[in-house]
PyMOL Python script that loads the backbone (N, CA, C, O; Angstrom):
from pymol import cmd

cmd.read_pdbstr("""\
ATOM      1  N   MET A   1      -7.768  74.619 224.800  1.00  0.00           N
ATOM      2  CA  MET A   1      -8.735  74.271 225.665  1.00  0.00           C
ATOM      3  C   MET A   1      -9.158  72.418 225.518  1.00  0.00           C
ATOM      4  O   MET A   1      -8.958  71.880 224.429  1.00  0.00           O
ATOM      5  N   ASP A   2      -9.619  71.752 226.464  1.00  0.00           N
ATOM      6  CA  ASP A   2     -10.030  70.185 226.321  1.00  0.00           C
ATOM      7  C   ASP A   2     -10.956  70.274 225.617  1.00  0.00           C
ATOM      8  O   ASP A   2     -11.696  71.215 225.902  1.00  0.00           O
ATOM      9  N   LYS A   3     -11.272  69.629 224.719  1.00  0.00           N
ATOM     10  CA  LYS A   3     -12.697  69.483 223.961  1.00  0.00           C
ATOM     11  C   LYS A   3     -14.048  69.373 224.958  1.00  0.00           C
ATOM     12  O   LYS A   3     -15.159  69.739 224.574  1.00  0.00           O
ATOM     13  N   ARG A   4     -13.861  68.968 225.929  1.00  0.00           N
ATOM     14  CA  ARG A   4     -14.981  68.609 226.789  1.00  0.00           C
ATOM     15  C   ARG A   4     -15.444  69.570 227.353  1.00  0.00           C
ATOM     16  O   ARG A   4     -16.615  69.889 227.558  1.00  0.00           O
ATOM     17  N   ILE A   5     -14.129  70.236 227.714  1.00  0.00           N
ATOM     18  CA  ILE A   5     -14.619  71.726 228.691  1.00  0.00           C
ATOM     19  C   ILE A   5     -15.255  72.841 227.706  1.00  0.00           C
ATOM     20  O   ILE A   5     -16.119  73.670 227.993  1.00  0.00           O
ATOM     21  N   SER A   6     -14.624  72.649 226.514  1.00  0.00           N
ATOM     22  CA  SER A   6     -15.336  73.580 225.311  1.00  0.00           C
ATOM     23  C   SER A   6     -16.727  73.395 225.021  1.00  0.00           C
ATOM     24  O   SER A   6     -17.484  74.279 224.620  1.00  0.00           O
ATOM     25  N   GLU A   7     -17.145  71.711 225.335  1.00  0.00           N
ATOM     26  CA  GLU A   7     -18.393  71.617 224.993  1.00  0.00           C
ATOM     27  C   GLU A   7     -19.417  71.886 225.977  1.00  0.00           C
ATOM     28  O   GLU A   7     -20.590  72.243 225.869  1.00  0.00           O
ATOM     29  N   LEU A   8     -18.568  71.588 227.102  1.00  0.00           N
ATOM     30  CA  LEU A   8     -19.239  72.161 228.694  1.00  0.00           C
ATOM     31  C   LEU A   8     -19.700  74.058 228.522  1.00  0.00           C
ATOM     32  O   LEU A   8     -20.804  74.540 228.779  1.00  0.00           O
ATOM     33  N   ALA A   9     -18.684  74.677 228.109  1.00  0.00           N
ATOM     34  CA  ALA A   9     -18.807  76.115 227.985  1.00  0.00           C
ATOM     35  C   ALA A   9     -20.149  76.430 227.033  1.00  0.00           C
ATOM     36  O   ALA A   9     -21.104  77.157 227.305  1.00  0.00           O
ATOM     37  N   ASP A  10     -19.969  75.855 226.153  1.00  0.00           N
ATOM     38  CA  ASP A  10     -20.928  75.762 224.827  1.00  0.00           C
ATOM     39  C   ASP A  10     -22.188  75.530 225.700  1.00  0.00           C
ATOM     40  O   ASP A  10     -22.904  76.531 225.718  1.00  0.00           O
ATOM     41  N   GLN A  11     -22.586  74.648 226.317  1.00  0.00           N
ATOM     42  CA  GLN A  11     -23.924  74.223 226.899  1.00  0.00           C
ATOM     43  C   GLN A  11     -24.060  75.372 227.872  1.00  0.00           C
ATOM     44  O   GLN A  11     -24.877  76.270 227.667  1.00  0.00           O
ATOM     45  N   PHE A  12     -23.359  75.355 228.808  1.00  0.00           N
ATOM     46  CA  PHE A  12     -23.546  76.668 229.661  1.00  0.00           C
ATOM     47  C   PHE A  12     -24.176  77.917 229.003  1.00  0.00           C
ATOM     48  O   PHE A  12     -25.104  78.579 229.467  1.00  0.00           O
ATOM     49  N   ASN A  13     -23.446  78.149 227.722  1.00  0.00           N
ATOM     50  CA  ASN A  13     -23.689  79.784 227.503  1.00  0.00           C
ATOM     51  C   ASN A  13     -24.859  79.440 226.671  1.00  0.00           C
ATOM     52  O   ASN A  13     -25.249  80.455 226.093  1.00  0.00           O
ATOM     53  N   SER A  14     -25.589  78.373 226.378  1.00  0.00           N
ATOM     54  CA  SER A  14     -26.838  78.210 225.827  1.00  0.00           C
ATOM     55  C   SER A  14     -28.105  78.130 226.572  1.00  0.00           C
ATOM     56  O   SER A  14     -29.239  77.953 226.128  1.00  0.00           O
ATOM     57  N   LEU A  15     -27.642  78.319 227.985  1.00  0.00           N
ATOM     58  CA  LEU A  15     -28.826  78.040 229.007  1.00  0.00           C
ATOM     59  C   LEU A  15     -29.150  79.623 229.202  1.00  0.00           C
ATOM     60  O   LEU A  15     -28.444  80.553 228.814  1.00  0.00           O
ATOM     61  N   THR A  16     -30.453  79.708 229.932  1.00  0.00           N
ATOM     62  CA  THR A  16     -31.072  80.967 229.874  1.00  0.00           C
ATOM     63  C   THR A  16     -30.041  81.426 231.187  1.00  0.00           C
ATOM     64  O   THR A  16     -29.520  80.573 231.906  1.00  0.00           O
ATOM     65  N   ILE A  17     -29.839  82.860 231.374  1.00  0.00           N
ATOM     66  CA  ILE A  17     -29.437  83.198 232.538  1.00  0.00           C
ATOM     67  C   ILE A  17     -29.694  82.822 233.993  1.00  0.00           C
ATOM     68  O   ILE A  17     -28.920  82.641 234.933  1.00  0.00           O
ATOM     69  N   LYS A  18     -31.420  82.743 233.855  1.00  0.00           N
ATOM     70  CA  LYS A  18     -31.823  81.977 235.280  1.00  0.00           C
ATOM     71  C   LYS A  18     -31.083  80.454 235.829  1.00  0.00           C
ATOM     72  O   LYS A  18     -30.886  80.203 237.017  1.00  0.00           O
ATOM     73  N   LYS A  19     -30.739  79.544 234.696  1.00  0.00           N
ATOM     74  CA  LYS A  19     -30.239  78.227 234.757  1.00  0.00           C
ATOM     75  C   LYS A  19     -29.042  78.649 235.068  1.00  0.00           C
ATOM     76  O   LYS A  19     -28.629  78.257 236.159  1.00  0.00           O
ATOM     77  N   GLN A  20     -28.184  79.491 234.305  1.00  0.00           N
ATOM     78  CA  GLN A  20     -26.735  79.525 234.821  1.00  0.00           C
ATOM     79  C   GLN A  20     -26.557  80.193 236.007  1.00  0.00           C
ATOM     80  O   GLN A  20     -25.510  79.976 236.617  1.00  0.00           O
ATOM     81  N   MET A  21     -27.606  81.196 236.603  1.00  0.00           N
ATOM     82  CA  MET A  21     -27.007  81.288 238.112  1.00  0.00           C
ATOM     83  C   MET A  21     -27.757  80.621 238.970  1.00  0.00           C
ATOM     84  O   MET A  21     -27.899  81.109 240.091  1.00  0.00           O
ATOM     85  N   ARG A  22     -28.397  79.374 238.646  1.00  0.00           N
ATOM     86  CA  ARG A  22     -28.885  78.467 239.530  1.00  0.00           C
ATOM     87  C   ARG A  22     -27.491  77.487 239.784  1.00  0.00           C
ATOM     88  O   ARG A  22     -26.970  77.252 240.875  1.00  0.00           O
ATOM     89  N   ILE A  23     -27.052  76.993 238.436  1.00  0.00           N
ATOM     90  CA  ILE A  23     -25.728  76.198 238.535  1.00  0.00           C
ATOM     91  C   ILE A  23     -24.552  76.894 239.342  1.00  0.00           C
ATOM     92  O   ILE A  23     -23.800  76.291 240.109  1.00  0.00           O
ATOM     93  N   LEU A  24     -24.502  78.326 239.042  1.00  0.00           N
ATOM     94  CA  LEU A  24     -23.678  79.469 239.651  1.00  0.00           C
ATOM     95  C   LEU A  24     -23.704  79.516 241.303  1.00  0.00           C
ATOM     96  O   LEU A  24     -22.773  79.486 242.108  1.00  0.00           O
ATOM     97  N   ALA A  25     -24.991  79.594 241.472  1.00  0.00           N
ATOM     98  CA  ALA A  25     -25.431  79.564 243.296  1.00  0.00           C
ATOM     99  C   ALA A  25     -25.476  78.110 243.964  1.00  0.00           C
ATOM    100  O   ALA A  25     -25.382  78.028 245.189  1.00  0.00           O
ATOM    101  N   TYR A  26     -25.638  76.793 243.062  1.00  0.00           N
ATOM    102  CA  TYR A  26     -24.957  75.721 243.669  1.00  0.00           C
ATOM    103  C   TYR A  26     -23.603  75.518 243.874  1.00  0.00           C
ATOM    104  O   TYR A  26     -23.140  74.929 244.850  1.00  0.00           O
ATOM    105  N   LYS A  27     -22.882  76.057 242.854  1.00  0.00           N
ATOM    106  CA  LYS A  27     -21.303  75.880 243.237  1.00  0.00           C
ATOM    107  C   LYS A  27     -20.824  76.682 244.451  1.00  0.00           C
ATOM    108  O   LYS A  27     -20.015  76.213 245.250  1.00  0.00           O
ATOM    109  N   ALA A  28     -21.402  78.024 244.573  1.00  0.00           N
ATOM    110  CA  ALA A  28     -21.205  79.306 245.497  1.00  0.00           C
ATOM    111  C   ALA A  28     -21.557  78.431 246.752  1.00  0.00           C
ATOM    112  O   ALA A  28     -20.818  78.449 247.736  1.00  0.00           O
ATOM    113  N   SER A  29     -22.879  77.541 246.699  1.00  0.00           N
ATOM    114  CA  SER A  29     -23.222  76.976 248.228  1.00  0.00           C
ATOM    115  C   SER A  29     -22.031  75.686 248.519  1.00  0.00           C
ATOM    116  O   SER A  29     -21.975  74.934 249.493  1.00  0.00           O
ATOM    117  N   LEU A  30     -21.322  75.727 247.571  1.00  0.00           N
ATOM    118  CA  LEU A  30     -20.267  74.239 248.155  1.00  0.00           C
ATOM    119  C   LEU A  30     -19.093  74.878 248.678  1.00  0.00           C
ATOM    120  O   LEU A  30     -18.331  74.231 249.396  1.00  0.00           O
ATOM    121  N   SER A  31     -18.782  76.522 248.290  1.00  0.00           N
ATOM    122  CA  SER A  31     -17.755  77.164 248.692  1.00  0.00           C
ATOM    123  C   SER A  31     -17.599  77.322 250.107  1.00  0.00           C
ATOM    124  O   SER A  31     -18.413  77.015 250.978  1.00  0.00           O
ATOM    125  N   ARG A  32     -16.123  77.986 250.282  1.00  0.00           N
ATOM    126  CA  ARG A  32     -16.233  78.169 251.884  1.00  0.00           C
ATOM    127  C   ARG A  32     -16.606  79.653 252.100  1.00  0.00           C
ATOM    128  O   ARG A  32     -16.674  80.180 253.210  1.00  0.00           O
ATOM    129  N   LEU A  33     -16.847  80.288 250.886  1.00  0.00           N
ATOM    130  CA  LEU A  33     -17.340  81.641 251.349  1.00  0.00           C
ATOM    131  C   LEU A  33     -18.642  82.218 251.944  1.00  0.00           C
ATOM    132  O   LEU A  33     -19.744  81.671 251.898  1.00  0.00           O
ATOM    133  N   TYR A  34     -18.381  83.270 252.447  1.00  0.00           N
ATOM    134  CA  TYR A  34     -19.473  83.739 253.355  1.00  0.00           C
ATOM    135  C   TYR A  34     -20.559  84.240 252.302  1.00  0.00           C
ATOM    136  O   TYR A  34     -20.160  84.631 251.205  1.00  0.00           O
ATOM    137  N   TYR A  35     -22.093  84.240 252.641  1.00  0.00           N
ATOM    138  CA  TYR A  35     -23.028  84.543 251.978  1.00  0.00           C
ATOM    139  C   TYR A  35     -22.431  86.459 251.307  1.00  0.00           C
ATOM    140  O   TYR A  35     -22.293  86.896 250.165  1.00  0.00           O
ATOM    141  N   ARG A  36     -22.276  86.958 252.368  1.00  0.00           N
ATOM    142  CA  ARG A  36     -21.681  88.418 252.056  1.00  0.00           C
ATOM    143  C   ARG A  36     -20.835  88.450 250.781  1.00  0.00           C
ATOM    144  O   ARG A  36     -20.986  89.160 249.786  1.00  0.00           O
ATOM    145  N   GLU A  37     -19.812  87.419 251.064  1.00  0.00           N
ATOM    146  CA  GLU A  37     -18.463  87.776 249.894  1.00  0.00           C
ATOM    147  C   GLU A  37     -19.196  87.286 248.695  1.00  0.00           C
ATOM    148  O   GLU A  37     -18.921  87.991 247.724  1.00  0.00           O
ATOM    149  N   ILE A  38     -20.069  86.287 248.405  1.00  0.00           N
ATOM    150  CA  ILE A  38     -20.613  85.726 247.508  1.00  0.00           C
ATOM    151  C   ILE A  38     -21.211  86.632 246.730  1.00  0.00           C
ATOM    152  O   ILE A  38     -20.883  86.820 245.558  1.00  0.00           O
ATOM    153  N   MET A  39     -22.146  87.265 247.339  1.00  0.00           N
ATOM    154  CA  MET A  39     -22.937  88.565 246.948  1.00  0.00           C
ATOM    155  C   MET A  39     -22.231  89.549 246.562  1.00  0.00           C
ATOM    156  O   MET A  39     -22.632  90.169 245.577  1.00  0.00           O
ATOM    157  N   GLU A  40     -20.976  89.970 247.231  1.00  0.00           N
ATOM    158  CA  GLU A  40     -20.369  91.286 246.642  1.00  0.00           C
ATOM    159  C   GLU A  40     -19.365  90.898 245.625  1.00  0.00           C
ATOM    160  O   GLU A  40     -18.895  91.825 244.966  1.00  0.00           O
ATOM    161  N   GLU A  41     -19.014  89.881 245.416  1.00  0.00           N
ATOM    162  CA  GLU A  41     -18.272  89.540 244.325  1.00  0.00           C
ATOM    163  C   GLU A  41     -19.266  89.324 243.056  1.00  0.00           C
ATOM    164  O   GLU A  41     -18.894  89.627 241.922  1.00  0.00           O
ATOM    165  N   PHE A  42     -20.038  88.999 243.212  1.00  0.00           N
ATOM    166  CA  PHE A  42     -21.249  88.842 242.236  1.00  0.00           C
ATOM    167  C   PHE A  42     -21.883  90.490 241.572  1.00  0.00           C
ATOM    168  O   PHE A  42     -21.937  90.820 240.387  1.00  0.00           O
ATOM    169  N   GLU A  43     -22.221  91.145 242.555  1.00  0.00           N
ATOM    170  CA  GLU A  43     -22.325  92.556 242.481  1.00  0.00           C
ATOM    171  C   GLU A  43     -21.071  93.086 242.060  1.00  0.00           C
ATOM    172  O   GLU A  43     -21.219  93.712 241.011  1.00  0.00           O
ATOM    173  N   LYS A  44     -20.049  93.079 242.416  1.00  0.00           N
ATOM    174  CA  LYS A  44     -18.814  94.018 241.647  1.00  0.00           C
ATOM    175  C   LYS A  44     -18.579  93.355 240.076  1.00  0.00           C
ATOM    176  O   LYS A  44     -18.082  94.068 239.205  1.00  0.00           O
ATOM    177  N   THR A  45     -18.929  92.101 239.818  1.00  0.00           N
ATOM    178  CA  THR A  45     -18.502  91.466 238.536  1.00  0.00           C
ATOM    179  C   THR A  45     -19.521  91.892 237.660  1.00  0.00           C
ATOM    180  O   THR A  45     -19.353  92.196 236.480  1.00  0.00           O
ATOM    181  N   LEU A  46     -20.788  91.904 238.401  1.00  0.00           N
ATOM    182  CA  LEU A  46     -22.141  92.397 237.063  1.00  0.00           C
ATOM    183  C   LEU A  46     -21.867  94.057 236.899  1.00  0.00           C
ATOM    184  O   LEU A  46     -22.023  94.691 235.856  1.00  0.00           O
ATOM    185  N   LEU A  47     -21.425  94.586 238.176  1.00  0.00           N
ATOM    186  CA  LEU A  47     -21.401  96.322 237.732  1.00  0.00           C
ATOM    187  C   LEU A  47     -19.883  96.410 236.775  1.00  0.00           C
ATOM    188  O   LEU A  47     -19.811  97.332 235.963  1.00  0.00           O
ATOM    189  N   GLN A  48     -19.110  95.777 236.855  1.00  0.00           N
ATOM    190  CA  GLN A  48     -18.069  95.897 236.068  1.00  0.00           C
ATOM    191  C   GLN A  48     -18.120  95.632 234.534  1.00  0.00           C
ATOM    192  O   GLN A  48     -17.624  96.300 233.626  1.00  0.00           O
ATOM    193  N   ALA A  49     -18.908  94.395 234.477  1.00  0.00           N
ATOM    194  CA  ALA A  49     -19.713  94.162 232.914  1.00  0.00           C
ATOM    195  C   ALA A  49     -20.347  95.037 232.511  1.00  0.00           C
ATOM    196  O   ALA A  49     -19.946  95.543 231.463  1.00  0.00           O
ATOM    197  N   ILE A  50     -21.556  95.578 233.125  1.00  0.00           N
ATOM    198  CA  ILE A  50     -22.331  96.453 232.453  1.00  0.00           C
ATOM    199  C   ILE A  50     -21.726  97.564 232.236  1.00  0.00           C
ATOM    200  O   ILE A  50     -22.063  98.156 231.210  1.00  0.00           O
ATOM    201  N   LEU A  51     -20.609  98.224 233.154  1.00  0.00           N
ATOM    202  CA  LEU A  51     -20.080  99.326 233.122  1.00  0.00           C
ATOM    203  C   LEU A  51     -19.185  99.269 231.579  1.00  0.00           C
ATOM    204  O   LEU A  51     -19.185 100.209 230.785  1.00  0.00           O
ATOM    205  N   ASP A  52     -18.455  97.983 231.367  1.00  0.00           N
ATOM    206  CA  ASP A  52     -17.996  97.980 230.137  1.00  0.00           C
ATOM    207  C   ASP A  52     -18.911  97.994 228.811  1.00  0.00           C
ATOM    208  O   ASP A  52     -18.596  98.471 227.721  1.00  0.00           O
ATOM    209  N   LYS A  53     -20.136  97.348 229.165  1.00  0.00           N
ATOM    210  CA  LYS A  53     -21.088  97.452 228.010  1.00  0.00           C
ATOM    211  C   LYS A  53     -21.220  98.848 227.466  1.00  0.00           C
ATOM    212  O   LYS A  53     -21.250  99.062 226.254  1.00  0.00           O
ATOM    213  N   TYR A  54     -21.306  99.875 228.447  1.00  0.00           N
ATOM    214  CA  TYR A  54     -21.693 101.146 228.335  1.00  0.00           C
ATOM    215  C   TYR A  54     -20.445 101.831 228.179  1.00  0.00           C
ATOM    216  O   TYR A  54     -20.512 103.054 228.303  1.00  0.00           O
ATOM    217  N   ASN A  55     -19.382 101.361 227.950  1.00  0.00           N
ATOM    218  CA  ASN A  55     -17.886 102.350 227.977  1.00  0.00           C
ATOM    219  C   ASN A  55     -18.079 103.102 229.139  1.00  0.00           C
ATOM    220  O   ASN A  55     -18.085 104.329 229.038  1.00  0.00           O
ATOM    221  N   HIS A  56     -18.236 102.575 230.215  1.00  0.00           N
ATOM    222  CA  HIS A  56     -18.350 103.697 231.583  1.00  0.00           C
ATOM    223  C   HIS A  56     -19.144 104.949 231.544  1.00  0.00           C
ATOM    224  O   HIS A  56     -18.947 105.809 232.403  1.00  0.00           O
ATOM    225  N   ASN A  57     -20.115 105.130 230.518  1.00  0.00           N
ATOM    226  CA  ASN A  57     -21.356 105.987 230.430  1.00  0.00           C
ATOM    227  C   ASN A  57     -22.327 105.918 231.667  1.00  0.00           C
ATOM    228  O   ASN A  57     -23.437 105.435 231.445  1.00  0.00           O
ATOM    229  N   VAL A  58     -22.113 106.239 232.628  1.00  0.00           N
ATOM    230  CA  VAL A  58     -22.841 105.926 234.196  1.00  0.00           C
ATOM    231  C   VAL A  58     -24.138 106.739 233.798  1.00  0.00           C
ATOM    232  O   VAL A  58     -25.153 106.278 234.320  1.00  0.00           O
ATOM    233  N   THR A  59     -24.299 107.651 233.134  1.00  0.00           N
ATOM    234  CA  THR A  59     -25.686 108.064 232.637  1.00  0.00           C
ATOM    235  C   THR A  59     -26.659 107.224 231.869  1.00  0.00           C
ATOM    236  O   THR A  59     -27.855 107.080 232.121  1.00  0.00           O
ATOM    237  N   HIS A  60     -25.841 106.593 230.716  1.00  0.00           N
ATOM    238  CA  HIS A  60     -26.558 105.974 229.766  1.00  0.00           C
ATOM    239  C   HIS A  60     -26.776 104.591 230.536  1.00  0.00           C
ATOM    240  O   HIS A  60     -27.811 103.926 230.489  1.00  0.00           O
ATOM    241  N   MET A  61     -26.023 104.384 231.004  1.00  0.00           N
ATOM    242  CA  MET A  61     -25.848 102.835 232.186  1.00  0.00           C
ATOM    243  C   MET A  61     -27.200 103.084 232.826  1.00  0.00           C
ATOM    244  O   MET A  61     -28.114 102.326 232.501  1.00  0.00           O
ATOM    245  N   SER A  62     -27.462 104.157 233.790  1.00  0.00           N
ATOM    246  CA  SER A  62     -28.184 104.010 234.483  1.00  0.00           C
ATOM    247  C   SER A  62     -29.730 103.979 234.453  1.00  0.00           C
ATOM    248  O   SER A  62     -30.594 103.472 235.168  1.00  0.00           O
ATOM    249  N   LEU A  63     -29.720 104.935 233.021  1.00  0.00           N
ATOM    250  CA  LEU A  63     -31.144 105.104 232.404  1.00  0.00           C
ATOM    251  C   LEU A  63     -31.640 103.552 232.054  1.00  0.00           C
ATOM    252  O   LEU A  63     -32.785 103.226 232.371  1.00  0.00           O
ATOM    253  N   ASP A  64     -30.692 102.534 231.346  1.00  0.00           N
ATOM    254  CA  ASP A  64     -30.933 101.425 230.908  1.00  0.00           C
ATOM    255  C   ASP A  64     -31.380 100.529 232.002  1.00  0.00           C
ATOM    256  O   ASP A  64     -32.413  99.873 231.873  1.00  0.00           O
ATOM    257  N   VAL A  65     -30.570 100.462 233.194  1.00  0.00           N
ATOM    258  CA  VAL A  65     -30.544  99.492 234.107  1.00  0.00           C
ATOM    259  C   VAL A  65     -31.520  99.736 235.305  1.00  0.00           C
ATOM    260  O   VAL A  65     -31.783  98.932 236.199  1.00  0.00           O
ATOM    261  N   ARG A  66     -32.147 101.375 235.102  1.00  0.00           N
ATOM    262  CA  ARG A  66     -32.925 101.553 236.213  1.00  0.00           C
ATOM    263  C   ARG A  66     -31.951 101.495 237.458  1.00  0.00           C
ATOM    264  O   ARG A  66     -32.130 100.756 238.426  1.00  0.00           O
ATOM    265  N   LEU A  67     -31.115 102.191 237.333  1.00  0.00           N
ATOM    266  CA  LEU A  67     -30.262 102.274 238.912  1.00  0.00           C
ATOM    267  C   LEU A  67     -29.666 103.535 238.764  1.00  0.00           C
ATOM    268  O   LEU A  67     -28.966 103.791 237.784  1.00  0.00           O
ATOM    269  N   HIS A  68     -29.982 104.679 240.032  1.00  0.00           N
ATOM    270  CA  HIS A  68     -29.666 105.686 240.077  1.00  0.00           C
ATOM    271  C   HIS A  68     -28.045 105.852 239.784  1.00  0.00           C
ATOM    272  O   HIS A  68     -27.289 104.949 240.145  1.00  0.00           O
ATOM    273  N   ARG A  69     -27.528 107.039 239.114  1.00  0.00           N
ATOM    274  CA  ARG A  69     -26.515 107.299 238.497  1.00  0.00           C
ATOM    275  C   ARG A  69     -25.479 107.247 239.789  1.00  0.00           C
ATOM    276  O   ARG A  69     -24.529 106.467 239.851  1.00  0.00           O
ATOM    277  N   ASN A  70     -25.834 108.228 240.828  1.00  0.00           N
ATOM    278  CA  ASN A  70     -25.208 108.456 242.603  1.00  0.00           C
ATOM    279  C   ASN A  70     -24.933 106.537 243.106  1.00  0.00           C
ATOM    280  O   ASN A  70     -23.908 105.937 243.431  1.00  0.00           O
ATOM    281  N   THR A  71     -26.145 106.153 242.981  1.00  0.00           N
ATOM    282  CA  THR A  71     -25.819 104.645 243.632  1.00  0.00           C
ATOM    283  C   THR A  71     -24.581 103.796 242.619  1.00  0.00           C
ATOM    284  O   THR A  71     -23.632 103.113 243.004  1.00  0.00           O
ATOM    285  N   ILE A  72     -24.928 104.073 241.485  1.00  0.00           N
ATOM    286  CA  ILE A  72     -23.718 103.371 240.624  1.00  0.00           C
ATOM    287  C   ILE A  72     -22.309 103.549 240.901  1.00  0.00           C
ATOM    288  O   ILE A  72     -21.413 102.706 240.942  1.00  0.00           O
ATOM    289  N   THR A  73     -22.272 105.041 241.120  1.00  0.00           N
ATOM    290  CA  THR A  73     -20.990 105.588 241.535  1.00  0.00           C
ATOM    291  C   THR A  73     -20.678 105.623 242.836  1.00  0.00           C
ATOM    292  O   THR A  73     -19.551 106.043 243.098  1.00  0.00           O
ATOM    293  N   ALA A  74     -21.412 105.274 243.780  1.00  0.00           N
ATOM    294  CA  ALA A  74     -21.228 104.890 245.402  1.00  0.00           C
ATOM    295  C   ALA A  74     -20.631 103.451 245.242  1.00  0.00           C
ATOM    296  O   ALA A  74     -19.764 103.136 246.056  1.00  0.00           O
ATOM    297  N   LYS A  75     -21.019 102.484 244.225  1.00  0.00           N
ATOM    298  CA  LYS A  75     -21.014 101.333 244.026  1.00  0.00           C
ATOM    299  C   LYS A  75     -19.735 101.127 243.270  1.00  0.00           C
ATOM    300  O   LYS A  75     -19.244 100.005 243.155  1.00  0.00           O
ATOM    301  N   MET A  76     -19.243 102.106 242.803  1.00  0.00           N
ATOM    302  CA  MET A  76     -18.249 101.923 242.056  1.00  0.00           C
ATOM    303  C   MET A  76     -16.897 102.322 242.884  1.00  0.00           C
ATOM    304  O   MET A  76     -15.767 101.852 242.751  1.00  0.00           O
ATOM    305  N   LYS A  77     -17.356 103.327 243.776  1.00  0.00           N
ATOM    306  CA  LYS A  77     -16.332 103.682 244.773  1.00  0.00           C
ATOM    307  C   LYS A  77     -16.316 102.540 246.090  1.00  0.00           C
ATOM    308  O   LYS A  77     -15.513 102.790 246.989  1.00  0.00           O
ATOM    309  N   LYS A  78     -17.045 101.490 246.207  1.00  0.00           N
ATOM    310  CA  LYS A  78     -17.165 100.437 247.291  1.00  0.00           C
ATOM    311  C   LYS A  78     -16.595  99.591 246.719  1.00  0.00           C
ATOM    312  O   LYS A  78     -16.240  98.729 247.523  1.00  0.00           O
ATOM    313  N   TYR A  79     -16.248  99.324 245.512  1.00  0.00           N
ATOM    314  CA  TYR A  79     -15.485  97.978 244.982  1.00  0.00           C
ATOM    315  C   TYR A  79     -14.228  98.541 244.231  1.00  0.00           C
ATOM    316  O   TYR A  79     -13.571  97.673 243.655  1.00  0.00           O
ATOM    317  N   GLY A  80     -13.777  99.800 244.129  1.00  0.00           N
ATOM    318  CA  GLY A  80     -12.877 100.398 243.851  1.00  0.00           C
ATOM    319  C   GLY A  80     -12.543 100.273 242.367  1.00  0.00           C
ATOM    320  O   GLY A  80     -11.414 100.065 241.925  1.00  0.00           O
ATOM    321  N   ILE A  81     -13.836 100.448 241.536  1.00  0.00           N
ATOM    322  CA  ILE A  81     -13.581 100.544 240.314  1.00  0.00           C
ATOM    323  C   ILE A  81     -13.703 102.063 239.740  1.00  0.00           C
ATOM    324  O   ILE A  81     -14.710 102.739 239.948  1.00  0.00           O
ATOM    325  N   ARG A  82     -12.605 102.528 239.013  1.00  0.00           N
ATOM    326  CA  ARG A  82     -12.458 103.976 238.416  1.00  0.00           C
ATOM    327  C   ARG A  82     -13.029 104.093 237.572  1.00  0.00           C
ATOM    328  O   ARG A  82     -13.270 103.120 236.858  1.00  0.00           O
ATOM    329  N   GLU A  83     -13.570 105.528 237.237  1.00  0.00           N
ATOM    330  CA  GLU A  83     -13.674 106.008 235.913  1.00  0.00           C
ATOM    331  C   GLU A  83     -13.162 106.105 234.997  1.00  0.00           C
ATOM    332  O   GLU A  83     -12.325 107.001 235.102  1.00  0.00           O
ATOM    333  N   ARG A  84     -13.166 105.541 233.781  1.00  0.00           N
ATOM    334  CA  ARG A  84     -12.518 105.917 232.740  1.00  0.00           C
ATOM    335  C   ARG A  84     -12.035 107.308 232.131  1.00  0.00           C
ATOM    336  O   ARG A  84     -12.898 108.165 231.939  1.00  0.00           O
ATOM    337  N   LYS A  85     -10.904 107.543 231.862  1.00  0.00           N
ATOM    338  CA  LYS A  85     -10.557 108.716 231.678  1.00  0.00           C
ATOM    339  C   LYS A  85     -11.165 108.999 230.392  1.00  0.00           C
ATOM    340  O   LYS A  85     -10.978 108.162 229.510  1.00  0.00           O
ATOM    341  N   LYS A  86     -12.066 110.330 230.042  1.00  0.00           N
ATOM    342  CA  LYS A  86     -12.201 110.494 228.887  1.00  0.00           C
ATOM    343  C   LYS A  86     -11.168 110.861 227.638  1.00  0.00           C
ATOM    344  O   LYS A  86     -10.324 111.751 227.751  1.00  0.00           O
ATOM    345  N   LYS A  87     -11.296 110.262 226.730  1.00  0.00           N
ATOM    346  CA  LYS A  87     -10.117 110.654 225.273  1.00  0.00           C
ATOM    347  C   LYS A  87     -10.648 112.242 224.835  1.00  0.00           C
ATOM    348  O   LYS A  87     -11.758 112.658 224.502  1.00  0.00           O
ATOM    349  N   THR A  88      -9.161 112.998 225.018  1.00  0.00           N
ATOM    350  CA  THR A  88      -9.222 114.134 224.435  1.00  0.00           C
ATOM    351  C   THR A  88      -8.872 113.934 222.982  1.00  0.00           C
ATOM    352  O   THR A  88      -8.380 112.886 222.563  1.00  0.00           O
ATOM    353  N   ARG A  89      -9.158 115.026 222.199  1.00  0.00           N
ATOM    354  CA  ARG A  89      -9.023 115.090 220.543  1.00  0.00           C
ATOM    355  C   ARG A  89      -7.613 115.450 220.391  1.00  0.00           C
ATOM    356  O   ARG A  89      -7.130 115.592 219.268  1.00  0.00           O
TER     357      ARG A  89
END
""", "prot")
cmd.dss("prot")
cmd.show_as("cartoon", "prot")
cmd.util.cbc("prot")
cmd.orient("prot")
């Protein structure tokens, strides 16, 4: 990766989430996407990241993010995110 890009990525990562979101919102406002598309992409990406963090344990995720598990499951269905199969011993 280009050294300058690496430096910019490090600077971005050091910003607060609100500042990062301002940058992303600004860039999104310049795109040719509709508001709904931008919001859906953000929600899908955020949902996937949080599911990964909780290893797709919807119950634990639900308690920590304060979103009902049925709502999470409905959003997973909406965005085509599959539940991970449980490992058998």
